[in-house]
Backbone as a chain_set.jsonl record, in Angstrom:
{"seq": "XXXXXXXXXXXXXXXXXXXXXXXXXXXXXXXXXXXXXXXXXXXXXXXXXXXXXXXXXXXXXXXXXXXXXXXXXXXXXXXXXXXXXXXXXXXXXXXXXXXXXXXXXXXXXXXXXX", "coords": {"N": [[27.104, 61.536, -95.714], [28.925, 61.948, -97.732], [31.348, 62.999, -96.766], [32.953, 60.848, -96.22], [33.94, 59.887, -98.535], [36.629, 59.501, -100.835], [38.104, 62.362, -102.166], [38.128, 63.291, -105.626], [41.158, 62.929, -107.228], [44.442, 62.838, -108.75], [46.192, 61.486, -107.002], [44.461, 59.941, -105.369], [43.312, 58.314, -107.309], [45.533, 56.812, -107.945], [45.893, 55.494, -105.487], [43.605, 53.888, -105.458], [44.081, 52.315, -107.725], [46.333, 50.915, -106.884], [45.396, 49.482, -104.785], [45.702, 50.164, -102.03], [46.118, 49.991, -98.388], [44.811, 52.219, -97.214], [42.855, 52.88, -99.117], [41.37, 50.518, -99.135], [40.398, 50.501, -96.497], [38.884, 52.873, -96.526], [36.959, 52.18, -98.432], [35.681, 50.018, -97.158], [34.599, 51.296, -94.875], [32.947, 53.182, -96.147], [31.155, 51.436, -97.454], [30.029, 50.082, -95.23], [28.771, 52.201, -93.878], [26.912, 52.991, -95.775], [25.39, 50.782, -96.05], [25.896, 48.969, -98.021], [26.828, 45.876, -99.319], [29.271, 44.485, -101.055], [30.102, 41.908, -101.76], [29.282, 38.795, -100.273], [30.316, 38.468, -96.894], [32.923, 36.29, -95.746], [33.001, 33.757, -93.386], [35.476, 33.311, -90.891], [37.202, 31.031, -88.973], [38.444, 31.468, -85.868], [41.461, 30.341, -84.264], [43.077, 28.987, -81.342], [43.742, 31.368, -78.728], [46.705, 33.342, -78.488], [45.547, 34.112, -81.689], [46.716, 33.866, -84.969], [46.296, 35.225, -88.108], [46.981, 34.825, -91.475], [46.844, 36.789, -94.281], [45.928, 36.008, -97.51], [44.76, 37.033, -99.735], [43.79, 39.978, -101.603], [43.128, 43.436, -101.027], [41.105, 43.574, -98.949], [39.32, 43.423, -95.792], [39.612, 42.294, -92.431], [37.118, 41.51, -90.252], [36.75, 41.659, -86.905], [34.477, 40.489, -84.792], [33.235, 40.061, -82.2], [33.375, 38.872, -78.802], [35.828, 38.72, -76.129], [38.122, 40.643, -76.739], [41.468, 41.5, -76.275], [43.761, 42.442, -77.457], [44.92, 43.454, -80.635], [47.084, 42.907, -83.25], [49.206, 43.875, -85.969], [51.229, 42.664, -88.632], [53.764, 42.818, -91.116], [55.659, 40.998, -91.762], [55.34, 38.723, -90.222], [56.879, 38.403, -88.015], [57.622, 40.757, -86.557], [55.31, 42.456, -84.724], [52.772, 44.961, -84.504], [50.841, 46.868, -82.288], [47.482, 47.502, -82.995], [44.932, 47.771, -82.084], [42.693, 47.391, -79.238], [40.445, 45.916, -79.061], [37.416, 44.621, -80.662], [36.902, 45.15, -84.253], [37.267, 46.607, -87.583], [39.763, 45.623, -89.763], [41.909, 46.589, -92.15], [43.682, 44.775, -94.63], [46.458, 43.716, -96.606], [47.744, 41.579, -99.194], [49.704, 39.037, -97.784], [49.924, 40.143, -95.235], [49.83, 39.791, -91.63], [47.594, 39.203, -88.991], [47.294, 39.304, -85.603], [45.351, 38.146, -82.986], [44.443, 38.51, -79.683], [42.53, 37.071, -77.198], [40.094, 36.554, -74.543], [37.566, 35.389, -74.384], [36.027, 33.365, -76.823], [36.132, 34.638, -80.064], [34.53, 35.889, -83.076], [35.031, 36.054, -86.612], [34.993, 37.743, -89.752], [35.78, 37.759, -93.185], [35.952, 40.452, -95.221], [35.149, 40.986, -98.423], [36.366, 43.06, -101.125]], "CA": [[27.946, 60.425, -96.089], [29.932, 62.343, -98.703], [32.634, 63.27, -96.156], [33.731, 59.621, -96.136], [34.421, 59.529, -99.865], [37.888, 60.112, -101.24], [37.904, 63.341, -103.232], [38.773, 62.938, -106.894], [42.476, 63.51, -107.458], [45.363, 61.823, -109.299], [46.728, 60.665, -105.915], [43.461, 58.963, -104.966], [43.19, 57.334, -108.397], [46.673, 55.926, -107.783], [45.608, 54.641, -104.334], [42.619, 52.893, -105.876], [44.737, 51.406, -108.673], [47.299, 50.087, -106.171], [44.703, 48.736, -103.732], [46.407, 50.454, -100.784], [45.306, 49.797, -97.182], [43.949, 53.391, -97.013], [41.713, 52.745, -100.015], [40.573, 49.395, -98.656], [39.702, 50.944, -95.299], [37.885, 53.858, -96.942], [35.878, 51.469, -99.107], [34.943, 49.248, -96.149], [33.81, 52.244, -94.083], [31.905, 53.721, -97.027], [30.151, 50.388, -97.656], [29.317, 49.825, -93.982], [27.903, 53.337, -93.593], [25.827, 53.08, -96.75], [24.62, 49.54, -96.034], [26.209, 48.199, -99.225], [27.75, 44.756, -99.201], [29.636, 44.165, -102.437], [30.053, 40.451, -101.819], [28.991, 38.272, -98.937], [31.498, 38.211, -96.065], [33.228, 34.878, -95.518], [33.341, 33.485, -91.987], [36.805, 32.779, -90.607], [37.15, 30.431, -87.645], [39.681, 31.712, -85.113], [42.047, 29.257, -83.494], [43.342, 29.311, -79.938], [44.336, 32.682, -78.484], [46.562, 34.342, -79.542], [45.303, 33.554, -83.011], [47.349, 34.639, -86.034], [45.686, 35.003, -89.42], [47.752, 35.371, -92.589], [45.964, 37.15, -95.382], [46.49, 35.587, -98.796], [44.076, 37.739, -100.816], [44.178, 41.383, -101.75], [42.084, 44.446, -100.981], [39.994, 43.219, -98.079], [39.489, 43.712, -94.368], [39.162, 41.258, -91.518], [36.247, 42.074, -89.225], [36.712, 40.927, -85.644], [33.122, 40.893, -84.471], [32.785, 40.04, -80.812], [34.274, 38.189, -77.887], [36.577, 39.589, -75.23], [39.405, 40.875, -77.413], [42.31, 42.399, -75.483], [44.855, 42.982, -78.256], [44.972, 43.141, -82.061], [48.379, 43.345, -83.756], [49.42, 43.708, -87.402], [52.617, 42.459, -89.03], [54.015, 42.636, -92.55], [56.612, 39.906, -91.961], [55.019, 37.587, -89.364], [57.828, 38.369, -86.909], [57.444, 41.986, -85.795], [53.894, 42.816, -84.666], [52.48, 46.288, -83.978], [49.495, 46.984, -81.731], [46.597, 48.372, -83.774], [43.662, 47.943, -81.372], [42.526, 46.583, -78.032], [39.074, 45.43, -79.096], [36.915, 44.254, -81.991], [36.879, 46.22, -85.249], [37.561, 46.269, -88.979], [41.196, 45.772, -89.951], [42.282, 46.416, -93.551], [44.877, 43.965, -94.819], [46.88, 43.463, -97.977], [48.303, 40.238, -99.346], [50.903, 38.748, -97.01], [49.828, 40.67, -93.875], [49.442, 38.911, -90.529], [46.846, 39.853, -87.923], [47.289, 38.452, -84.413], [44.269, 38.559, -82.097], [44.483, 37.896, -78.353], [41.197, 37.197, -76.606], [39.771, 35.681, -73.411], [36.38, 34.636, -74.796], [36.091, 33.1, -78.252], [35.664, 35.703, -80.936], [34.211, 35.44, -84.437], [35.634, 36.946, -87.593], [34.547, 37.659, -91.142], [36.636, 38.36, -94.183], [35.128, 41.341, -96.01], [35.688, 41.207, -99.764], [36.293, 44.426, -101.634]], "C": [[29.089, 60.847, -97.012], [31.291, 62.635, -98.07], [33.508, 62.013, -96.063], [34.297, 59.197, -97.483], [35.756, 60.193, -100.125], [37.609, 61.141, -102.318], [38.658, 62.919, -104.486], [40.098, 63.677, -106.998], [43.365, 62.436, -108.053], [45.928, 60.921, -108.212], [45.743, 59.579, -105.512], [43.233, 57.923, -106.054], [44.331, 56.327, -108.319], [46.464, 54.977, -106.608], [44.646, 53.533, -104.707], [43.278, 51.86, -106.781], [45.68, 50.448, -107.96], [46.696, 49.316, -105.01], [45.37, 48.92, -102.371], [45.507, 50.187, -99.584], [44.369, 50.975, -96.919], [42.697, 53.268, -97.861], [40.791, 51.623, -99.553], [39.754, 49.833, -97.449], [38.589, 51.918, -95.652], [36.694, 53.166, -97.594], [35.039, 50.675, -98.11], [34.048, 50.169, -95.334], [32.658, 52.799, -94.915], [30.789, 52.689, -97.219], [29.343, 50.131, -96.394], [28.343, 50.951, -93.671], [26.712, 53.422, -94.543], [24.975, 51.814, -96.794], [24.868, 48.664, -97.245], [27.153, 47.067, -98.868], [28.036, 44.296, -100.624], [29.583, 42.655, -102.688], [29.796, 39.972, -100.4], [30.29, 38.063, -98.163], [31.683, 36.71, -95.872], [33.636, 34.69, -94.067], [34.735, 32.879, -91.899], [36.748, 32.25, -89.184], [38.466, 30.65, -86.919], [40.146, 30.465, -84.38], [42.24, 29.711, -82.056], [44.025, 30.67, -79.823], [45.782, 32.524, -78.014], [46.504, 33.679, -80.908], [45.94, 34.462, -84.055], [46.741, 34.228, -87.361], [46.588, 35.618, -90.483], [46.823, 35.584, -93.766], [46.621, 36.809, -96.71], [45.826, 36.267, -99.98], [44.573, 39.161, -100.937], [42.948, 42.272, -101.636], [40.884, 44.12, -100.135], [40.28, 43.656, -96.66], [38.994, 42.519, -93.574], [38.36, 41.942, -90.428], [36.267, 41.15, -88.016], [35.432, 41.401, -84.969], [32.774, 40.975, -82.997], [33.792, 39.302, -79.96], [34.962, 39.204, -76.992], [37.982, 39.736, -75.787], [40.217, 41.862, -76.587], [43.418, 43.039, -76.309], [44.729, 42.517, -79.702], [46.269, 43.738, -82.576], [48.51, 43.02, -85.238], [50.907, 43.547, -87.675], [52.699, 42.313, -90.537], [54.912, 41.432, -92.802], [56.334, 38.673, -91.106], [55.939, 37.465, -88.165], [57.622, 39.567, -85.986], [55.989, 42.419, -85.872], [53.733, 44.174, -84.003], [51.035, 46.328, -83.493], [48.686, 47.95, -82.589], [45.264, 48.607, -83.064], [43.666, 47.09, -80.108], [41.08, 46.107, -77.92], [38.663, 45.075, -80.507], [36.936, 45.442, -82.949], [37.112, 45.686, -86.641], [39.027, 46.589, -89.223], [41.557, 45.51, -91.41], [43.599, 45.657, -93.658], [45.186, 43.872, -96.304], [47.569, 42.107, -98.005], [49.622, 40.1, -98.582], [50.88, 39.274, -95.588], [49.432, 39.576, -92.887], [48.673, 39.744, -89.513], [46.795, 38.868, -86.762], [46.275, 39.016, -83.426], [44.377, 37.773, -80.79], [43.127, 38.138, -77.703], [41.022, 36.217, -75.462], [38.567, 34.802, -73.738], [36.411, 34.522, -76.319], [35.446, 34.22, -79.059], [35.241, 35.114, -82.275], [34.764, 36.492, -85.39], [35.026, 36.698, -88.968], [35.55, 38.345, -92.032], [35.736, 39.152, -95.116], [35.747, 41.533, -97.376], [35.543, 42.658, -100.167], [35.082, 44.584, -102.505]], "O": [[30.116, 60.172, -97.066], [32.308, 62.534, -98.756], [34.713, 62.132, -95.842], [35.062, 58.235, -97.553], [35.991, 61.319, -99.688], [36.937, 60.826, -103.3], [39.701, 62.269, -104.407], [40.151, 64.9, -106.872], [43.09, 61.247, -107.89], [46.13, 59.729, -108.443], [46.131, 58.425, -105.332], [42.983, 56.758, -105.744], [44.141, 55.141, -108.587], [46.806, 53.798, -106.695], [44.837, 52.379, -104.326], [43.057, 50.66, -106.619], [45.821, 49.297, -108.373], [47.4, 48.577, -104.323], [45.58, 47.95, -101.643], [44.283, 50.156, -99.719], [43.248, 50.771, -96.452], [41.594, 53.523, -97.379], [39.569, 51.768, -99.578], [38.554, 49.57, -97.382], [37.476, 51.807, -95.137], [35.546, 53.528, -97.334], [33.812, 50.662, -98.21], [32.873, 49.868, -95.121], [31.525, 52.876, -94.44], [29.609, 53.034, -97.154], [28.123, 49.979, -96.455], [27.215, 50.697, -93.249], [25.634, 53.872, -94.157], [23.959, 51.77, -97.489], [24.126, 47.709, -97.477], [28.161, 47.277, -98.193], [27.153, 43.783, -101.312], [29.074, 42.202, -103.713], [30.073, 40.688, -99.438], [31.26, 37.539, -98.711], [30.711, 35.955, -95.838], [34.522, 35.389, -93.574], [35.123, 32.047, -92.72], [36.292, 32.951, -88.281], [39.491, 30.086, -87.303], [39.341, 29.645, -83.937], [41.642, 30.692, -81.612], [44.787, 31.073, -80.702], [46.057, 31.638, -77.205], [47.308, 32.805, -81.232], [45.738, 35.676, -84.038], [46.678, 33.045, -87.697], [46.924, 36.799, -90.404], [46.109, 34.675, -94.189], [47.728, 37.261, -97.002], [46.273, 36.103, -101.115], [45.643, 39.505, -100.436], [41.862, 41.91, -102.089], [39.751, 44.361, -100.552], [41.348, 44.192, -96.363], [38.07, 41.82, -93.991], [38.857, 42.847, -89.756], [35.85, 39.995, -88.1], [35.309, 42.573, -84.614], [32.067, 41.897, -82.591], [34.942, 39.128, -80.362], [34.707, 40.405, -77.088], [38.91, 39.047, -75.365], [39.726, 42.935, -76.235], [43.963, 44.069, -75.913], [44.465, 41.344, -79.968], [46.538, 44.922, -82.374], [47.985, 42.01, -85.706], [51.741, 44.197, -87.045], [51.803, 41.746, -91.162], [54.939, 40.897, -93.911], [57.027, 37.666, -91.249], [55.804, 36.53, -87.375], [57.465, 39.406, -84.775], [55.484, 42.717, -86.955], [54.454, 44.507, -83.063], [50.122, 45.883, -84.188], [49.126, 49.062, -82.879], [44.541, 49.543, -83.405], [44.503, 46.206, -79.926], [40.561, 45.919, -76.82], [39.452, 45.206, -81.443], [36.982, 46.595, -82.52], [37.15, 44.476, -86.862], [39.485, 47.692, -88.926], [41.522, 44.368, -91.868], [44.518, 45.874, -92.868], [44.291, 43.94, -97.146], [47.93, 41.559, -96.963], [50.526, 40.926, -98.712], [51.737, 38.893, -94.79], [48.796, 38.585, -93.244], [49.064, 40.871, -89.21], [46.316, 37.744, -86.909], [46.321, 40.194, -83.071], [44.4, 36.542, -80.788], [42.638, 39.267, -77.663], [41.694, 35.188, -75.399], [38.548, 33.616, -73.409], [36.778, 35.47, -77.015], [34.344, 34.675, -78.752], [35.561, 33.964, -82.575], [34.941, 37.655, -85.027], [34.606, 35.588, -89.293], [36.104, 39.387, -91.68], [34.843, 38.58, -95.742], [36.784, 42.188, -97.485], [34.713, 43.391, -99.63], [34.84, 45.669, -103.034]]}, "num_chains": 1, "name": "protein.A"}
C-alpha cells in the first residue's frame, strides 16, 4: 500500500495545503485501498441524462457507482467540457467544477468527503 502514498517533500506539502485535485485523488485512492472512510459518503441523486453536477465544496470526489455510463466530462467553467472517462469511477473535483455524466440506465452517485 505504501506505493500509493505521496512521498514527503515540500512540493507534496504544498499540494496538501492547497487541496489540489492530485492530492484529493491520492487521498481517495489511499482511503479506498485501506478501507478507511473518513466521513460517510453523501448520496447524490442524478437527474436526467446528460446530468451535470456542479461541485460547491472543496477537496472531495464524486463517485459514479453503477448504471450504463457512456461518457463522463469535466469542466472548470460549465461551458467547455473535457472527456475524462467512459464509465463509472471516482472523479476528484474542486470547488466550482462541473461533472457531466451521460448514461442510458440510471446511475447512482456518492459525494466522498475528504
